C-alpha positions as CSV (number, residue, x, y, z in Angstrom):
1,X,0.0,0.0,-0.1
2,X,1.5,3.3,-1.0
3,X,1.0,6.7,0.6
4,X,-0.8,9.7,-1.4
5,X,2.2,11.7,-0.9
6,X,4.3,9.0,-2.8
7,X,2.1,8.7,-5.6
8,X,1.6,12.5,-6.0
9,X,5.3,13.1,-6.2
10,X,5.8,10.7,-8.9
11,X,2.9,12.0,-10.8
12,X,4.0,15.6,-10.4
13,X,7.5,15.0,-11.4
14,X,6.4,12.8,-14.5
15,X,4.3,15.7,-15.6
16,X,7.2,18.3,-15.6
17,X,8.7,19.6,-18.8
18,X,12.1,18.7,-20.0
19,X,15.2,20.7,-18.7
20,X,15.2,24.3,-19.8
21,X,18.3,25.5,-18.1
22,X,16.4,28.8,-17.2
23,X,18.3,31.2,-14.8
24,X,17.2,30.9,-11.3
25,X,18.1,33.6,-8.8
26,X,19.7,31.8,-5.7
27,X,22.6,31.5,-3.4
28,X,22.8,28.0,-4.0
29,X,24.6,26.2,-7.0
30,X,23.2,23.3,-8.8
31,X,25.4,21.1,-6.9
32,X,24.3,22.6,-3.6
33,X,20.6,21.9,-4.6
34,X,21.4,18.2,-5.5
35,X,22.9,17.7,-2.2
36,X,20.1,19.2,-0.3
37,X,17.4,17.3,-2.4
38,X,19.4,14.1,-1.5
39,X,18.8,14.9,2.2
40,X,15.2,15.6,1.4
41,X,14.8,12.5,-0.3
42,X,16.4,10.6,2.4
43,X,14.0,12.3,5.0
44,X,11.0,11.3,2.9
45,X,11.9,7.8,2.4
46,X,12.7,7.2,5.9
47,X,9.1,8.4,6.8
48,X,7.7,6.2,4.0
49,X,9.9,3.2,5.4
50,X,8.8,3.7,9.0
51,X,5.3,3.2,8.1
52,X,6.1,0.3,5.9
53,X,7.8,-1.3,9.0
54,X,5.0,-0.4,11.4
55,X,2.5,-2.2,9.1
56,X,4.5,-5.3,9.5
57,X,4.8,-4.8,13.2
58,X,8.6,-4.2,12.8
59,X,8.8,-0.5,13.5
60,X,7.7,1.5,16.5
61,X,7.9,5.2,15.4
62,X,6.0,6.9,12.6
63,X,6.0,10.7,13.4
64,X,7.6,12.1,10.3
65,X,9.3,15.1,8.7
66,X,7.2,15.0,5.5
67,X,6.5,18.5,4.4
68,X,9.3,20.0,6.5
69,X,12.2,18.8,4.4
70,X,13.3,22.4,3.4
71,X,14.7,22.5,7.0
72,X,17.7,20.8,5.4
73,X,18.7,24.2,4.2
74,X,18.7,25.6,7.9
75,X,21.5,22.9,8.6
76,X,23.5,24.0,5.5
77,X,23.4,27.5,6.8
78,X,24.9,26.6,10.1
79,X,28.1,25.1,11.2
80,X,28.5,21.7,12.6
81,X,29.8,23.4,15.9
82,X,26.5,25.2,16.4
83,X,24.5,23.2,18.9
84,X,21.0,22.0,17.5
85,X,18.0,21.4,19.7
86,X,15.8,19.8,17.2
87,X,12.1,19.5,16.4
88,X,10.9,16.0,16.0
89,X,10.1,16.9,12.3
90,X,13.7,17.7,11.6
91,X,14.8,14.6,9.7
92,X,16.3,16.5,6.7
93,X,18.2,18.9,9.0
94,X,19.8,15.9,10.7
95,X,20.8,14.1,7.4
96,X,22.2,17.4,6.0
97,X,24.1,18.2,9.1
98,X,25.7,14.7,8.9
99,X,27.0,15.6,5.5
100,X,29.4,18.0,7.1
101,X,31.0,15.1,9.2
102,X,32.6,11.9,8.3
103,X,31.0,9.1,10.5
104,X,28.4,6.5,10.6
105,X,25.5,6.3,8.1
106,X,22.7,8.8,9.3
107,X,20.2,7.0,7.3
108,X,20.9,3.8,9.1
109,X,21.3,5.6,12.4
110,X,17.6,6.9,12.1
111,X,16.3,3.7,10.9
112,X,17.9,1.9,13.9
113,X,16.0,4.2,16.0
114,X,12.7,3.6,14.3
115,X,13.0,-0.2,15.1
116,X,14.4,0.5,18.6
117,X,17.5,-1.5,17.9
118,X,20.1,-1.6,20.7
119,X,22.9,-0.7,18.3
120,X,21.3,2.7,17.5
121,X,24.2,5.1,18.1
122,X,22.6,7.9,20.4
123,X,19.9,6.4,22.4
124,X,20.8,2.8,22.1
125,X,17.3,1.7,21.3
126,X,15.5,3.5,24.1
127,X,13.7,6.1,21.9
128,X,13.8,7.4,18.3
129,X,15.5,10.7,18.5
130,X,17.6,13.0,16.3
131,X,21.0,13.0,17.9
132,X,24.7,12.6,17.4
133,X,27.6,13.8,19.5
134,X,29.9,14.5,16.5
135,X,27.1,16.5,15.0
136,X,26.4,18.5,18.1
137,X,22.7,17.5,17.7
138,X,21.5,17.1,21.4
139,X,18.6,14.4,21.5
140,X,15.3,15.6,22.5
141,X,12.3,13.4,23.1
142,X,10.2,16.5,23.8
143,X,7.0,17.3,21.6
144,X,5.7,20.4,23.6
145,X,8.8,22.8,23.7
146,X,10.3,21.6,27.0
147,X,13.7,21.7,25.3
148,X,13.6,25.6,24.7
149,X,14.6,26.7,28.1
150,X,17.7,24.3,27.9
151,X,18.4,26.0,24.5
152,X,18.3,29.3,26.2
153,X,20.6,27.9,29.0
154,X,23.0,26.7,26.3
155,X,23.1,30.2,24.5
156,X,23.7,31.9,27.9
157,X,26.6,29.5,28.6
158,X,28.3,30.4,25.4
159,X,28.1,34.1,26.3
160,X,29.0,33.5,29.9
161,X,32.0,31.1,29.4
162,X,34.5,33.7,28.2
163,X,33.9,35.9,31.6
164,X,34.4,32.6,33.6
165,X,37.5,31.7,31.8
166,X,36.5,28.0,31.6
167,X,36.2,25.9,28.4
168,X,32.8,24.6,27.3
169,X,31.6,22.2,24.6
170,X,31.2,24.8,21.9
171,X,33.3,27.7,20.3
172,X,32.7,31.2,21.6
173,X,31.2,32.3,18.3
174,X,28.7,29.4,18.2
175,X,24.9,30.0,17.6
176,X,22.3,27.8,19.5
177,X,19.7,26.3,17.0
178,X,16.4,25.5,18.5
179,X,13.4,24.3,16.3
180,X,9.9,23.7,17.2
181,X,6.4,23.7,15.7
182,X,3.6,26.5,15.5
183,X,1.5,24.6,18.2
184,X,4.2,24.1,20.5
185,X,5.1,27.9,20.2
186,X,1.8,28.6,22.2
187,X,3.0,26.5,25.3
188,X,3.8,28.3,28.3
189,X,7.2,26.6,28.5
190,X,8.2,28.1,25.0
191,X,6.8,31.4,25.7
192,X,8.7,31.6,29.2
193,X,11.9,30.5,27.3
194,X,11.6,33.1,24.8
195,X,10.8,35.8,27.2
196,X,13.7,34.7,29.4
197,X,16.1,35.0,26.2
198,X,14.8,38.5,25.5
199,X,15.0,39.4,29.1
200,X,18.7,38.6,29.2
201,X,19.4,40.2,25.9
202,X,17.7,43.4,27.0
203,X,20.4,43.7,29.8
204,X,22.9,43.3,27.0
205,X,23.8,39.8,27.9
206,X,25.0,37.6,25.0
207,X,22.2,35.3,24.1
208,X,23.4,33.8,20.6
209,X,20.0,31.8,20.0
210,X,18.3,31.1,16.8
211,X,14.5,30.1,17.3
212,X,13.3,28.1,14.2
213,X,9.6,27.9,14.1
214,X,8.3,25.3,11.5
215,X,4.8,26.4,11.0
216,X,2.6,23.8,9.3
217,X,-0.7,25.3,10.6
218,X,-1.8,22.3,12.7
219,X,-1.0,20.6,16.0
220,X,-2.1,16.9,15.6
221,X,-5.7,17.9,14.8
222,X,-6.0,21.6,16.2
223,X,-5.4,24.3,13.8
224,X,-3.3,27.1,14.5
225,X,-5.1,30.5,13.5
226,X,-3.7,31.7,10.3
227,X,-1.2,34.6,10.8
228,X,-0.8,33.8,14.5
229,X,3.0,33.1,14.5
230,X,3.7,36.2,12.7
231,X,1.4,38.1,14.7
232,X,2.8,36.9,18.0
233,X,6.5,37.2,17.1
234,X,7.2,39.6,14.5
235,X,6.8,42.7,16.5
236,X,8.3,41.3,19.5
237,X,10.7,44.0,20.9
238,X,14.4,42.7,20.9
239,X,13.5,39.5,18.8
240,X,14.7,39.9,15.2
241,X,12.3,38.3,12.8
242,X,13.0,36.4,9.7
243,X,10.5,34.8,7.4
244,X,10.6,32.3,4.5
245,X,8.7,29.9,2.5
246,X,9.5,26.7,4.4
247,X,8.6,24.6,1.5
248,X,11.1,26.2,-0.8
249,X,14.7,25.1,-0.2
250,X,16.4,28.0,-1.8
251,X,14.2,30.6,-0.1
252,X,14.7,28.8,3.2
253,X,18.4,28.8,2.7
254,X,18.5,32.6,2.0
255,X,16.5,33.3,5.2
256,X,18.4,31.0,7.4
257,X,21.8,32.3,6.1
258,X,20.6,35.9,7.0
259,X,19.2,34.8,10.4
260,X,22.3,32.7,11.4
261,X,24.6,35.5,10.3
262,X,22.7,38.2,12.3
263,X,22.8,36.1,15.5
264,X,26.5,35.3,15.0
265,X,27.5,38.8,14.7
266,X,25.2,40.4,17.3
267,X,24.9,37.6,19.9
268,X,21.2,38.3,20.3
269,X,18.1,36.0,19.8
270,X,16.3,35.8,16.4
271,X,13.3,34.1,15.1
272,X,13.3,32.3,12.0
273,X,9.7,31.5,10.7
274,X,9.3,28.9,8.2
275,X,6.0,28.3,6.7
276,X,5.7,24.6,6.0
277,X,3.0,21.8,5.5
278,X,2.4,18.7,7.1
279,X,2.1,15.6,4.9
280,X,1.0,12.2,5.8
281,X,-0.8,13.4,9.1
282,X,0.8,13.5,12.5
283,X,1.7,9.9,12.7
284,X,1.0,6.5,11.2
285,X,-1.9,6.1,13.4
286,X,-3.5,9.4,12.7
287,X,-6.7,9.3,10.6
288,X,-6.6,12.8,8.9
289,X,-9.8,12.7,7.3
290,X,-11.5,12.9,10.6
291,X,-10.5,16.6,10.9
292,X,-9.2,17.6,7.5
293,X,-11.0,17.9,4.1
294,X,-9.8,16.4,1.0
295,X,-9.3,20.0,-0.4
296,X,-7.0,20.8,2.6
297,X,-5.0,17.8,2.1
298,X,-4.6,18.4,-1.7
299,X,-3.6,21.9,-1.0
300,X,-0.7,20.7,1.2
301,X,0.4,18.1,-1.3
302,X,0.7,20.9,-4.0
303,X,3.2,22.5,-1.5
304,X,5.4,19.5,-1.2
305,X,9.0,20.6,-0.7
306,X,10.4,17.8,-2.6
307,X,8.4,18.7,-5.8
308,X,9.5,22.4,-5.5
309,X,13.2,21.3,-5.3
310,X,12.7,19.0,-8.3
311,X,11.4,22.0,-10.3
312,X,14.7,23.8,-9.5
313,X,16.7,21.1,-10.6
314,X,14.8,20.5,-13.8
315,X,14.9,24.4,-14.4
316,X,18.6,25.1,-13.6
317,X,20.7,22.0,-13.2
318,X,19.7,20.1,-16.4
319,X,18.3,17.1,-14.6
320,X,15.5,15.5,-16.6
321,X,12.3,14.5,-14.8
322,X,13.3,10.9,-15.5
323,X,16.6,11.7,-13.7
324,X,14.6,13.1,-10.6
325,X,12.4,10.0,-10.6
326,X,15.5,7.7,-10.8
327,X,17.1,9.4,-7.7
328,X,13.7,9.0,-5.9
329,X,13.5,5.4,-6.6
330,X,17.3,4.8,-5.9
331,X,16.8,6.5,-2.5
332,X,13.7,4.3,-1.9
333,X,15.6,1.2,-2.7
334,X,18.6,2.3,-0.4
335,X,16.5,2.9,2.6
336,X,14.3,-0.2,2.2
337,X,17.4,-2.3,2.1
338,X,18.4,-0.6,5.3
339,X,15.1,-1.2,6.7
340,X,15.0,-4.8,5.9
341,X,18.5,-5.3,7.3
342,X,17.8,-3.5,10.6
343,X,14.3,-4.8,11.1
344,X,15.8,-7.9,12.8
345,X,18.6,-6.1,14.7
346,X,18.5,-7.0,18.5
347,X,16.6,-4.8,20.8
348,X,17.4,-4.2,24.4
349,X,16.9,-7.6,25.9
350,X,17.1,-7.3,29.7
351,X,16.4,-4.8,32.4
352,X,20.0,-4.3,33.1
353,X,20.7,-3.3,29.4
354,X,17.6,-0.9,29.5
355,X,18.8,0.8,32.8
356,X,22.5,0.7,32.2
357,X,22.8,4.5,31.9
358,X,20.9,4.9,35.1
359,X,23.1,2.4,36.9
360,X,26.2,4.0,35.4
361,X,25.1,7.5,36.9
362,X,24.4,5.8,40.3
363,X,27.7,3.9,40.4
364,X,29.7,7.0,39.4
365,X,28.0,9.2,41.6
366,X,28.6,6.9,44.7
367,X,32.4,6.8,43.7
368,X,32.5,10.5,43.2
369,X,34.9,12.3,45.6
370,X,34.5,16.1,46.1
371,X,37.5,18.6,45.1
372,X,40.1,18.6,47.9
373,X,39.8,21.8,50.0
374,X,42.5,24.4,49.6
375,X,44.5,24.8,53.0
376,X,47.2,27.3,53.7
377,X,49.3,26.7,56.8
378,X,47.7,25.4,60.1
379,X,44.0,24.5,59.7
380,X,41.7,26.2,62.1
381,X,38.7,24.5,63.7
382,X,35.6,25.7,62.0
383,X,33.1,27.8,64.1
384,X,29.9,26.5,65.2
385,X,27.2,27.0,62.6
386,X,23.6,26.9,62.0
387,X,22.1,25.0,58.9
388,X,22.0,28.3,56.9
389,X,25.4,29.2,57.7
390,X,26.8,25.7,56.9
391,X,25.2,25.8,53.6
392,X,26.4,29.3,52.9
393,X,30.1,28.4,53.7
394,X,29.8,25.2,51.7
395,X,28.7,27.1,48.7
396,X,31.7,29.5,49.1
397,X,34.0,26.6,49.4
398,X,32.5,24.9,46.3
399,X,32.8,28.1,44.2
400,X,36.4,28.6,45.5
401,X,37.2,24.9,44.3
402,X,35.3,24.8,41.1
403,X,35.9,27.7,38.8
404,X,33.0,26.4,36.4
405,X,30.4,26.6,39.2
406,X,27.7,29.2,39.1
407,X,25.0,30.1,41.7
408,X,21.7,31.6,40.7
409,X,18.0,31.9,41.2
410,X,15.4,34.4,42.6
411,X,16.9,36.8,45.0
412,X,20.2,35.1,45.4
413,X,22.7,37.7,44.6
414,X,22.2,41.2,46.2
415,X,19.7,40.1,48.7
416,X,21.6,36.9,49.6
417,X,18.4,34.8,49.6
418,X,15.2,35.2,51.4
419,X,16.7,33.4,54.3
420,X,20.3,34.8,54.0
421,X,21.8,31.4,52.7
422,X,23.7,32.9,49.8
423,X,24.5,36.2,51.7
424,X,28.1,37.6,50.8
425,X,28.6,35.2,47.8
426,X,28.0,38.1,45.2
427,X,30.4,40.3,46.7
428,X,33.2,37.6,47.0
429,X,32.7,35.8,43.7
430,X,31.2,38.6,41.4
431,X,28.0,38.7,39.4
432,X,29.3,36.6,36.5
433,X,29.1,33.7,39.0
434,X,26.4,34.7,41.5
435,X,23.4,36.3,39.9
436,X,19.6,36.8,39.9
437,X,17.2,35.4,37.4
438,X,13.6,36.2,36.2
439,X,11.0,34.9,38.6
440,X,10.3,31.8,36.6
441,X,11.3,28.3,37.8
442,X,11.1,26.8,34.3
443,X,13.8,29.3,33.2
444,X,15.9,28.7,36.3
445,X,16.0,25.0,35.6
446,X,16.3,25.4,31.9
447,X,19.1,27.6,32.6
448,X,20.7,25.0,34.6
449,X,20.2,22.3,32.0
450,X,21.8,24.3,29.2
451,X,24.8,25.6,31.3
452,X,25.5,22.0,32.8
453,X,25.2,20.6,29.1
454,X,27.7,23.1,28.1
455,X,30.4,22.1,30.6
456,X,29.4,24.5,33.6
457,X,28.4,23.4,37.1
458,X,25.1,25.1,37.8
459,X,23.8,25.2,41.5
460,X,20.3,26.9,40.9
461,X,18.0,27.8,43.8
462,X,14.3,27.3,43.8
463,X,12.9,29.7,46.3
464,X,10.3,27.3,47.8
465,X,9.4,23.6,47.2
466,X,5.8,24.7,46.2
467,X,7.4,26.6,43.3
468,X,9.2,23.7,42.0
469,X,6.1,21.9,40.8
470,X,5.1,24.1,38.0
471,X,8.5,23.4,36.5
472,X,9.2,19.9,37.5
473,X,9.1,18.6,33.9
474,X,12.4,20.5,33.5
475,X,13.7,17.8,35.8
476,X,11.8,14.9,35.1
477,X,11.4,15.1,31.2
478,X,14.6,16.9,30.4
479,X,17.3,16.8,33.1
480,X,17.1,13.4,34.4
481,X,16.4,11.7,31.2
482,X,19.2,13.2,29.1
483,X,21.9,10.6,30.0
484,X,19.2,7.8,29.6
485,X,18.2,8.8,26.1
486,X,21.8,9.6,25.0
487,X,23.4,6.6,26.5
488,X,25.5,9.0,28.6
489,X,27.0,10.7,25.5
490,X,25.4,13.9,27.0
491,X,24.8,14.9,30.4
492,X,23.7,18.2,32.2
493,X,25.1,18.1,35.8
494,X,23.2,20.2,38.3
495,X,22.5,20.5,42.0
496,X,19.2,22.2,42.6
497,X,18.7,23.8,46.1
498,X,15.2,24.0,47.3
499,X,14.0,25.8,50.5
500,X,11.5,23.0,51.6
501,X,9.1,21.4,54.1
502,X,6.8,23.0,56.6
503,X,6.9,24.2,60.3
504,X,7.9,27.7,59.1
505,X,6.5,30.1,61.7
506,X,5.2,33.7,61.0
507,X,5.3,33.4,57.2
508,X,3.5,30.4,56.2
509,X,0.7,29.2,54.0
510,X,0.9,26.5,51.4
511,X,3.4,28.2,49.0
512,X,5.8,28.9,51.8
513,X,5.3,25.4,53.7
514,X,5.2,22.6,51.2
515,X,5.8,19.0,52.2
516,X,5.2,17.3,48.8
517,X,8.1,15.3,47.5
518,X,6.2,12.6,45.4
519,X,7.0,14.4,42.1
520,X,10.6,14.0,42.7
521,X,11.0,10.6,44.2
522,X,9.6,8.8,41.1
523,X,12.0,10.3,38.8
524,X,14.5,7.7,37.7
525,X,18.3,8.5,38.4
526,X,17.6,11.6,40.4
527,X,19.6,12.1,43.6
528,X,17.6,13.7,46.3
529,X,19.4,14.9,49.5
530,X,17.5,15.9,52.6
531,X,20.0,17.2,55.2
532,X,18.9,18.2,58.6
533,X,22.0,19.1,60.7
534,X,24.5,21.7,59.8
535,X,27.5,19.4,59.4
536,X,25.6,16.9,57.3
537,X,24.1,19.8,55.0
538,X,27.8,21.0,54.1
539,X,29.3,17.6,53.6
540,X,26.2,16.5,51.5
541,X,26.3,19.4,49.4
542,X,29.9,18.6,48.6
543,X,28.8,15.1,47.8
544,X,26.2,16.3,45.4
545,X,28.5,18.6,43.6
546,X,30.9,15.8,43.3
547,X,28.4,13.5,41.8
548,X,27.3,16.3,39.5
549,X,30.8,17.2,38.3
550,X,32.1,13.7,38.0
551,X,29.2,11.6,36.9
552,X,26.9,14.2,35.3
553,X,24.2,13.6,38.2
554,X,21.1,15.7,38.6
555,X,20.7,16.3,42.2
556,X,18.0,18.0,44.3
557,X,19.0,19.4,47.7
558,X,16.0,19.8,50.0
559,X,16.9,22.2,52.8
560,X,14.5,22.4,55.8
561,X,13.3,26.1,56.1
562,X,12.3,25.7,59.7
563,X,15.8,24.5,60.6
564,X,17.8,27.2,58.7
565,X,18.4,29.4,61.8
566,X,17.6,26.9,64.6
567,X,20.5,26.6,67.2
568,X,19.1,24.7,70.1
569,X,17.7,21.1,70.3
570,X,16.2,20.4,73.8
571,X,16.0,23.5,75.7
572,X,16.9,27.3,75.0
573,X,20.7,27.9,74.9
574,X,21.8,24.2,74.8
575,X,23.3,24.9,71.2
576,X,22.4,21.4,70.4
577,X,21.5,22.1,66.7
578,X,24.7,24.0,65.6
579,X,27.9,22.0,64.4
580,X,31.2,22.4,62.9
581,X,31.5,21.7,59.2
582,X,34.7,20.7,57.5
583,X,35.0,21.5,53.7
584,X,37.0,18.3,53.0
585,X,34.4,16.0,54.7
586,X,31.6,14.5,52.5
587,X,28.7,12.1,53.2
588,X,28.7,9.1,51.1
589,X,25.7,9.0,48.7
590,X,22.8,7.0,50.1
591,X,24.3,6.5,53.7
592,X,22.1,7.2,56.7
593,X,23.3,8.4,60.1
594,X,22.3,6.7,63.4
595,X,21.9,8.6,66.7
596,X,21.7,6.3,69.8
597,X,22.0,2.6,70.4
598,X,18.9,1.8,72.1
599,X,17.6,-1.6,71.8
600,X,13.9,-1.1,72.3
601,X,12.8,1.0,69.0
602,X,14.2,2.3,65.9
603,X,12.8,5.6,64.7
604,X,13.4,6.2,61.0
605,X,12.9,9.7,59.8
606,X,14.6,12.7,58.0
607,X,14.2,16.5,57.7
608,X,12.2,18.4,60.4
609,X,11.3,14.8,61.7
610,X,14.9,14.2,63.0
611,X,14.8,17.1,65.4
612,X,11.5,16.1,66.6
613,X,12.4,12.6,66.9
614,X,15.6,13.3,68.8
615,X,13.7,15.4,71.3
616,X,11.2,12.6,71.7
617,X,14.0,10.0,72.2
618,X,15.1,11.9,75.3
619,X,11.7,11.9,76.6
620,X,11.4,8.0,76.0
621,X,14.7,7.4,77.6
622,X,13.5,9.0,80.8
623,X,10.5,6.6,80.6
624,X,12.9,3.6,80.4
625,X,12.4,3.1,76.6
626,X,15.6,3.2,75.0
627,X,15.6,4.0,71.1
628,X,17.9,4.8,68.3
629,X,17.1,7.2,65.6
630,X,18.1,6.8,61.9
631,X,18.3,10.0,59.9
632,X,17.9,8.9,56.3
633,X,19.7,11.9,54.8
634,X,18.9,10.7,51.3
635,X,15.6,10.2,49.8
636,X,16.9,8.9,46.5
637,X,18.6,6.6,46.6
638,X,17.1,5.5,49.9
639,X,19.7,4.0,52.3
640,X,18.0,0.6,52.1
641,X,21.0,-1.3,54.0
642,X,20.9,1.1,56.9
643,X,17.2,1.0,57.2
644,X,17.1,-2.9,57.2
645,X,20.1,-3.1,59.7
646,X,18.6,-0.5,62.1
647,X,15.1,-2.0,61.9
648,X,16.5,-5.4,62.8
649,X,18.6,-4.1,65.6
650,X,15.6,-3.5,67.8
651,X,12.9,-5.5,66.0
652,X,10.5,-2.5,66.3
653,X,10.4,0.4,63.8
654,X,8.6,3.7,63.8
655,X,8.6,5.7,60.6
656,X,8.4,9.3,61.4
657,X,7.6,11.3,58.0
658,X,6.8,15.0,57.8
659,X,5.5,14.5,54.3
660,X,2.0,13.4,53.4
661,X,0.5,9.9,54.3
662,X,-0.3,9.3,50.6
663,X,2.5,9.6,48.3
664,X,4.9,10.3,51.1
665,X,8.3,8.6,51.9
666,X,7.0,6.4,54.6
667,X,5.3,4.3,52.0
668,X,8.6,3.5,50.3
669,X,10.1,2.5,53.7
670,X,7.4,0.2,54.5
671,X,7.5,-1.4,51.2
672,X,11.2,-1.8,51.5
673,X,10.9,-3.5,55.0
674,X,8.0,-5.7,53.8
675,X,9.8,-6.8,50.7
676,X,12.7,-7.6,53.0
677,X,10.6,-9.9,55.2
678,X,10.7,-7.7,58.3
679,X,8.2,-9.2,60.7
680,X,8.5,-7.0,63.8
681,X,6.1,-4.2,64.7
682,X,5.9,-1.5,62.2
683,X,4.1,1.7,62.5
684,X,4.2,5.2,60.9
685,X,3.2,8.6,61.6
686,X,3.0,11.3,59.1
687,X,1.5,14.7,58.2
688,X,-2.2,14.7,56.8
689,X,-3.3,14.5,53.1
690,X,-3.7,18.2,53.0
691,X,-2.2,21.5,51.8
692,X,-0.7,23.5,54.6
693,X,-2.9,26.4,55.7
694,X,-2.0,29.7,57.1
695,X,-0.9,30.3,60.8
696,X,-1.9,28.1,63.8
697,X,-4.2,25.9,61.6
698,X,-1.0,24.4,60.1
699,X,-0.6,22.4,63.3
700,X,-3.8,20.5,62.6
701,X,-2.3,18.9,59.5
702,X,1.5,18.7,60.2
703,X,3.0,15.9,62.1
704,X,3.8,16.7,65.7
705,X,6.2,15.6,68.5
706,X,3.2,14.5,70.7
707,X,2.0,12.2,67.8
708,X,5.5,10.8,67.5
709,X,5.7,10.1,71.1
710,X,2.3,8.5,71.5
711,X,3.2,6.2,68.6
712,X,6.4,5.2,70.1
713,X,4.9,4.4,73.5
714,X,2.2,2.4,72.0
715,X,4.5,0.4,69.7
716,X,6.8,-0.6,72.6
717,X,4.4,-1.1,75.3
718,X,1.9,-3.1,73.1
719,X,4.6,-5.6,72.0
720,X,6.7,-5.9,75.2
721,X,6.3,-9.3,76.8
């Protein structure tokens, strides 16, 4: 069964007149156009072969590039050293860029992805993506513009690297290419990223970014209003606008050259608007007649980019229509031969093979050692510090030890953070390393993704845990997935500091007291640190930085707001919550910390729960109940061995979890102990399944010391012989 687009091309070319050698005004030579046509043909026949394979149950991806093939000209207008974050309809771009580099066969590369073959060179059979390290094409699995914030971050890194004096992946005159569709252009992620680029450029910061909107007028079945893209972006202040007929390879090339040269010279963002068409529907499973008329489909077929390029070749290159059809059929044969060959290629066969990139990150992270602290002369004993002071000093140490490290976020620079955690860093290290961003978490995380990808070490701050949720996909769908979908060929190391949890007094309410961590804990490969004490916080931050720097890990560092400035543990003035932190000490990844050696009860906790549990433990001791308290310190990976050991040591376990009862940390601990065959008494106390209200009402839904004590007494007294 043939596709209408296939039949239409053959009929249209057969009806063309013989070569006329008419003059055509274009910057491209006949040889150039022939090469571009080759990339276009390759892209078209990859789409056709993908559907042929799917019909036989041997292919798994049919979202094609048909109708967008003139984007090959954008690739030709750029350098191979210009990093490219590509739209999923960028097949011709990928093939044309591969022409610039000797290496593997790009046709076979793409086909291996279509059949999910384990030997596919970028994702290793985990997804069909356009990506190759030597082409500086960074793989994207996004369909909704979630790659745009990362592209802005990459452009920022290129501009910032010179001031930092540290090498990155790309040359100082590189231009970041980021392509996306017209429907995606309306997504809040895209609009936020574009706004962030313009906001930075407005401040005269270099942002060499070319946004390429491939506008085919429809998103799956939803039409984009005619003229909407031009209306939205042409008059946008600070955004240079270029437009071309994206079905015409010569017009696209001229516009792309102008746009790329403009960005390269001025180091400012530009918008290249390509009017394209979408042929063969959204994907192989898409039934276009349900939402498009035959007249609309025919109108798009008449705009087929391959037919337009064929006309150029007939008119100015002396190629006959028969010659065009011969090229077309030769490419079909070539690609079908590849398709038949790779259709039986082995796929990922075991759990271990699928998860190998995740295991590799975890193993490398565990082995990662922090940079040694610089010491001059006799080492002085550090002063006693609060949690906030310890983190502040650790950040200063990290910035001193790692010239590629940067700290940024909302209010972190001049103000020094809402809670003073970054106070003094701007003055000491300068605005090129410590700086404020726009108030947009997607931008903050995207900036971290792009700068980390480039070779910097970003340490962004999210002001409150509740603010993270509207941007969590930057971590889930982009950050933590990059090593998985590039088979560790690309990485975006980062340590995201987040002011977290409840119990903050005098400045509360849901958005400043949030105890929801479920959205983070289910992200594969993500490291989640949750320090409670000052010495742990400093050491764990060093561990996270080492894991990011050495293994490319994505880390989230949850800092309990209520403990930032706490000094006392049991009574006023006892200084039981301050500690000394040494910059050369780090906490092994996934290792818990035990307080006490009691044999009656094990209390398993973290965060604010640690302080409450230690206070309760003293009260229990006075009642003749001797407990031990295990501070998890790490929520991912959970310290499983420590949990098992300490639970068995007493035979009774109480999980003290300040997060919610549903989706909270305690569920994972219960499951771990149950899977391990723990048969002793096991209870949990948690906060309620509620948002946290303002003022004193918060106490009704947050876990309390009284609840911890009552549960501890009950579990021990009810099980003592």
